[in-house]
C-alpha positions in Angstrom: 0.0 0.0 0.0 1.0 3.6 -0.6 1.6 6.1 2.2 -1.7 7.8 1.5 -3.6 4.5 1.5 -2.1 3.6 4.9 -3.1 7.1 6.2 -6.7 6.6 4.9 -7.0 3.3 6.9 -5.8 5.1 10.0 -8.5 7.7 9.5 -11.1 4.9 9.1 -9.9 3.5 12.5 -10.4 7.0 14.1 -6.7 7.1 14.9 -5.9 10.5 16.4 -5.5 13.0 13.5 -2.4 14.7 14.9 -0.5 11.4 14.6 -1.8 10.4 11.1 1.4 11.5 9.3 3.8 10.2 6.7 6.2 9.2 9.5 3.5 7.0 11.1 2.7 5.5 7.7 6.4 4.8 7.2 6.6 2.9 10.5 3.6 0.8 9.4 5.0 0.1 6.0 8.3 -1.0 7.5 6.6 -3.4 10.0 4.7 -4.9 7.1 7.8 -5.6 5.0 8.5 -9.3 4.5 11.7 -8.9 2.5 14.5 -10.9 4.0 17.3 -8.6 5.2 20.6 -8.8 6.9 21.5 -6.8 10.0 18.2 -7.3 11.9 17.9 -8.8 15.4 19.1 -12.4 15.9 16.5 -14.8 14.6 14.7 -12.0 12.7 14.8 -12.3 8.9 12.2 -9.7 8.0 11.0 -6.4 9.5 7.5 -7.9 9.9 9.0 -10.3 12.5 10.1 -7.3 14.6 11.7 -3.9 13.8 13.8 -1.7 16.0 13.5 2.1 15.5 16.9 1.9 13.8 15.6 -0.7 11.4 12.6 1.5 10.6 14.9 4.5 9.9 17.1 2.4 7.6 13.9 1.2 5.7 12.8 4.8 5.2 16.2 5.8 3.9 17.2 2.8 1.9 13.9 1.5 0.6 11.6 4.5 0.5 14.3 7.0 -0.3 13.4 9.3 2.5 16.0 11.7 4.0 15.8 10.7 7.6 18.3 11.7 10.3 19.3 9.4 13.0 18.4 12.0 15.6 14.7 11.6 14.7 14.5 8.3 16.6 12.8 10.0 19.6 10.2 11.7 17.3 9.4 8.3 15.7 9.0 6.7 19.1 6.9 9.5 20.7 4.7 10.6 17.8 4.2 7.4 15.9 5.1 4.2 17.8 3.8 5.1 21.2 0.4 6.4 19.9 0.1 3.2 17.9 0.7 1.1 21.0 -1.7 3.2 23.1 -4.4 2.7 20.4 -3.7 -1.1 20.3 -2.3 -1.2 16.7 1.3 -2.1 17.7 3.1 -4.1 20.4 6.5 -3.4 21.9 8.9 -6.1 22.9 11.7 -5.2 25.4 13.8 -6.8 28.1 14.3 -3.6 30.1 13.4 0.1 29.9 16.8 0.8 28.1 17.0 -2.4 26.1 18.9 -1.6 22.9 17.1 -4.5 21.2 13.6 -3.2 21.8 11.5 -3.9 18.8 8.0 -3.4 17.5 5.4 -5.5 15.7 2.0 -4.7 14.3 -1.1 -6.1 16.1 -2.1 -9.2 14.2 -5.6 -8.0 13.2 -4.3 -4.6 12.1 -1.6 -6.4 10.1 -4.2 -8.5 8.3 -6.0 -5.4 7.1 -3.1 -4.7 4.7 -2.6 -8.2 3.4 -6.3 -8.9 2.9 -7.3 -8.7 -0.8 -11.0 -9.4 -0.3 -12.5 -5.9 0.3 -15.4 -7.3 2.3 -13.1 -9.1 4.6 -10.9 -6.0 4.9 -13.9 -3.9 5.8 -14.9 -6.5 8.4 -11.4 -6.3 10.0 -11.6 -2.5 10.0 -15.0 -2.7 11.7 -13.6 -5.1 14.3 -10.9 -2.6 15.2 -13.3 0.3 15.0 -15.6 -1.2 17.6 -14.9 0.6 20.9 -16.1 -2.2 23.0 -14.2 -4.9 21.2 -11.0 -2.8 21.2 -11.3 -2.1 24.9 -12.0 -5.8 25.6 -8.9 -6.8 23.6 -6.7 -4.3 25.3 -8.0 -5.2 28.8 -7.4 -8.9 28.0 -3.8 -8.3 27.0 -3.0 -5.7 29.6 -0.8 -6.9 32.4 0.7 -5.1 35.5 3.7 -3.2 34.3 6.1 -5.3 36.4 5.0 -8.6 34.9 7.2 -10.1 32.2 5.5 -11.0 29.0 7.2 -13.7 27.0 6.4 -14.4 23.4 6.2 -18.2 23.1 4.7 -18.4 19.6 3.7 -16.4 16.6 0.4 -15.5 18.1 0.9 -16.5 21.8 2.5 -14.9 24.8 2.8 -16.0 28.4 3.1 -13.9 31.6 5.8 -14.5 34.2 6.1 -13.1 37.7 8.1 -9.9 37.9 11.8 -10.0 38.5 15.3 -10.3 36.9 15.1 -14.1 36.7 11.9 -13.9 34.6 13.5 -11.3 32.4 16.4 -13.6 31.8 14.1 -16.5 30.9 12.4 -14.1 28.4 15.8 -13.4 26.8 16.5 -17.2 26.6 13.2 -17.7 24.7 13.0 -14.6 22.5 16.7 -14.0 21.7 18.9 -17.1 22.4 16.5 -19.6 20.9 15.9 -17.5 17.8 19.7 -17.2 17.3 20.8 -20.8 17.8 17.8 -23.0 16.9 15.7 -23.5 13.7 12.0 -22.7 14.4 12.3 -23.2 18.2 9.3 -24.2 20.2 8.8 -23.7 24.0 8.2 -27.0 25.8 8.4 -25.6 29.3 8.7 -22.1 30.9 9.2 -22.0 34.7 7.9 -19.3 37.1 8.7 -18.4 40.6 5.2 -19.6 41.3 5.1 -23.2 40.1 1.4 -23.0 39.5 2.0 -20.4 36.9 4.5 -22.3 34.8 3.9 -22.9 31.2 3.9 -26.5 29.9 3.3 -27.7 26.4 1.8 -31.1 27.3 1.6 -32.2 23.6 5.3 -31.7 23.1 6.2 -33.2 26.4 4.4 -36.4 25.5 6.0 -36.4 22.0 9.5 -36.0 23.6 8.8 -38.8 26.2 9.2 -36.2 29.0 7.9 -36.9 32.5 5.2 -34.4 33.1 4.4 -34.4 36.9 7.9 -33.6 38.3 7.9 -29.8 38.2 10.4 -29.7 41.1 13.1 -31.3 38.9 12.4 -29.3 35.7 14.8 -26.6 34.6 13.9 -23.0 34.0 13.3 -23.3 30.2 13.0 -26.2 27.8 13.3 -25.5 24.1 12.9 -27.8 21.1 13.7 -27.6 17.4 11.8 -30.3 15.5 13.7 -29.8 12.3 17.0 -30.3 14.1 15.8 -33.0 16.5 17.4 -30.8 19.2 16.3 -30.3 22.7 17.8 -27.5 24.8 17.7 -27.4 28.6 18.2 -23.9 30.0 19.0 -22.8 33.5 18.7 -19.0 34.0 21.3 -17.7 36.4 21.0 -14.4 38.2 22.0 -15.3 41.7 22.3 -19.1 41.7 21.6 -22.3 39.9 24.0 -22.8 36.9 24.4 -26.2 35.3 27.1 -27.6 37.6 28.2 -31.3 37.7 25.4 -32.3 40.2 22.7 -30.4 38.3 24.0 -31.8 35.0 23.6 -35.4 36.3 20.0 -34.5 37.4 19.2 -33.1 34.0 20.6 -36.0 32.2 18.3 -38.3 34.2 15.4 -36.0 33.4 16.2 -36.2 29.6 16.7 -39.9 29.5 13.4 -40.3 27.6 14.1 -37.8 24.9 17.6 -39.2 24.4 16.3 -42.7 24.1 14.1 -41.4 21.2 17.3 -40.2 19.5 17.0 -36.5 20.2 20.2 -34.4 20.7 20.2 -32.7 24.1 22.2 -29.6 25.1 22.4 -28.1 28.6 22.8 -24.3 28.8 23.4 -21.9 31.6 22.3 -18.4 30.6 23.6 -15.2 32.4 22.6 -11.6 32.0 26.2 -10.4 31.8 29.8 -11.6 31.8 30.3 -10.2 35.4 27.7 -12.6 36.7 29.1 -15.5 34.6 32.5 -14.9 36.2 31.1 -15.6 39.7 30.1 -19.1 38.6 32.8 -19.9 36.2 34.4 -22.6 38.3 31.0 -24.3 38.8 30.1 -24.8 35.1 30.0 -28.5 34.2 32.0 -30.0 31.4 29.6 -31.1 28.7 27.4 -28.0 29.1 27.4 -24.5 27.5 27.0 -20.9 28.5 25.1 -18.0 26.8 25.4 -14.4 28.0 22.4 -12.1 27.3 24.3 -8.9 26.6 26.6 -10.7 24.2 23.8 -12.5 22.4 25.6 -13.7 19.2 28.1 -15.9 21.1 28.0 -19.2 23.0 30.7 -20.8 25.1 31.0 -24.6 25.0 32.6 -26.4 27.9 33.5 -29.5 25.8 34.4 -32.8 27.4 36.9 -34.7 25.3 36.3 -38.4 24.9 38.8 -40.7 26.7 
């Protein structure tokens, strides 16, 4: 769609007029783009999968030929992306208030308006977003206390964890680590400080021959790539609990079923920063690996040579 067509749809949705601008339309056009590009976030091949403000500015310059200065980032955030989030048209993903990898995606219904070729279906989608009661219900349904940690566990699915640094690190393991090192990763299990709030994909657990009713022994995160037949066991470490020799032995017993089915299993300790990792360096078990959140493109393998 053209810039003017995008602006026309925003008007139909009663989006605040002061924010219906070429800049806002450029943001939407960028987040709709499905062209595979280099230089995006780990695990992201297209801007439609998630775009940082920097990515949007590059799209405006390199694809649309707009003269956009880097110091306009704040204007894009305040007068385009934030109003879109407030109106329920876009979603922000971030690990912390100053997360450099904060990225934005369009709301799924809003995104479908632009890809829908049937005009009657497009009108229906517009009406769905126009409806004040439906919009309020949707926003209320997805709204969480600010301190809660929302983890994206699927294309159209998120899961809320209790507040805290540990949950934020689990979120990084799912949204950043898994996308960088696994092909089409799926979340099998996601632990929470409150065991009753943990996420379990029972279908996958049965497929993997995993014991289900032993939550006390489960690690923080379990990831699975079906294409690679690869199971990844993750322990998130903020103050304690890396994969040390004792814990590795426990996890190997836990994963006996998947290994008997021929799945490759990796054991990972994830840390928020190298300074935290250093505190536990001597505890890390041979035969496990380490990933550090603020150095997301690297992984350290503690390889155990065969006798």
